[in-house]
C-alpha positions, -999 to +999 in steps of 0.1 A: -154-147-140-148-135-177-111-142-188-086-116-206-094-123-239-134-122-229-128-087-214-113-074-247-140-089-266-168-073-247-149-037-249-145-043-287-180-051-288-194-016-272-170+006-290-184-008-324-216-003-312-209+032-300-196+039-337-225+024-353-250+045-327-227+076-338-229+072-375-266+066-371-270+100-354-251+117-381-271+106-406-305+119-386-307+148-400-344+172-406-362+170-437-385+196-455-421+187-471-399+162-493-365+149-490-347+131-515-312+124-504-277+113-521-257+116-491-253+119-456-255+159-451-283+170-433-304+199-454-342+207-447-364+233-462-397+245-450-419+276-449-456+282-456-461+312-484-491+339-482-522+320-498-530+355-515-519+386-525-541+417-539-530+433-572-508+461-564-496+445-531-461+433-527-456+397-523-422+380-508-415+342-494-381+332-484-383+298-471-362+286-441-335+260-449-309+238-428-274+236-444-247+255-463-235+259-499-274+259-508-288+266-545-323+270-553-345+261-580-381+266-589-407+254-613-439+265-623-430+304-613-459+332-621-442+357-650-447+384-625-427+372-601-388+371-595-369+342-579-336+347-562-316+312-570-292+318-541-314+327-511-349+311-529-367+344-521-397+345-546-411+381-551-432+405-569-461+431-573-491+417-591-510+439-618-546+438-625-533+418-658-522+390-634-551+384-612-558+348-609-547+313-595-513+302-599-508+265-588-481+240-586-453+264-576-423+239-563-391+257-547-364+228-545-326+234-531-295+213-530-261+213-516-248+191-546-249+159-520-286+164-505-319+180-523-352+190-505-381+200-518-406+222-502-444+210-511-461+222-539-478+257-531-507+281-549-508+317-549-543+334-556-541+373-572-569+388-559-586+423-578-583+451-557-598+477-582-631+481-595-645+503-627-674+520-622-694+531-656-727+549-661-750+562-686-757+600-692-789+614-678-812+617-708-841+639-689-846+659-660-868+650-626-899+666-647-893+644-674-883+671-695-852+662-720-815+674-712-790+677-737-754+668-731-740+707-736-763+714-704-742+684-682-717+696-664-702+662-652-705+632-626-701+626-589-687+596-577-696+578-541-686+549-523-688+533-487-690+505-467-725+512-460-752+515-490-769+543-470-735+561-460-716+569-490-690+594-491-681+617-524-645+604-537-644+619-571-654+647-595-653+637-629-659+671-648-659+657-683-695+648-690-687+624-715-664+606-692-687+578-678-666+557-659-643+557-628-618+534-614-610+528-579-573+511-570-562+492-540-595+485-524-596+469-488-612+434-482-649+435-476-679+449-495-681+482-510-709+502-521-710+528-551-735+553-566-732+582-589-750+617-594-751+642-625-746+677-619-759+707-643-734+731-657-748+756-633-740+732-606-770+716-596-769+681-587-793+651-593-801+625-571-778+595-568-782+566-590-790+530-580-763+517-555-742+490-565-716+467-546-688+451-548-672+422-528-632+425-529 
């Protein structure tokens, strides 16, 4: 049978143990990909940005966070993107000049007591345009020479199959021998061009070329 003093010491030990457990639980906050703590306030950052975007399309990413009074920062931000230091949102619309791979982008967040960092990520800007160019015909189908003044223009065709092309543009200037396709979807695209005379007679199509987006 325990004495009164032993009972008091046992109760004191239990209270001390519970207090220690309580402190331990308070310090068990989740973290982001990396978490550098300078205090006991929980802070976390997470999220997976879309790894690629096509030129002309909007890109947007906002990391998920845990904590209050947050301030965000970024390293290696692409020039075509904007960054909001109050929300951590990264956004922008790349152009054809921005096509390429952007590496080592890093977003960090702090509340003044704890710092958490999202692991480095890359963004690839894919080209969604194709510039088709050609040469004007110099002879007719029978071999007879043709002058530029006899050419009325060109017709541009495209499609998802080399044997199933659709007319998409009529270039009415015979001296304009290129055409740009913008915002093409992902996949294989096929292209061909024909010429037509000032009287409207159309030639056969050129060799079919293709481009993978």
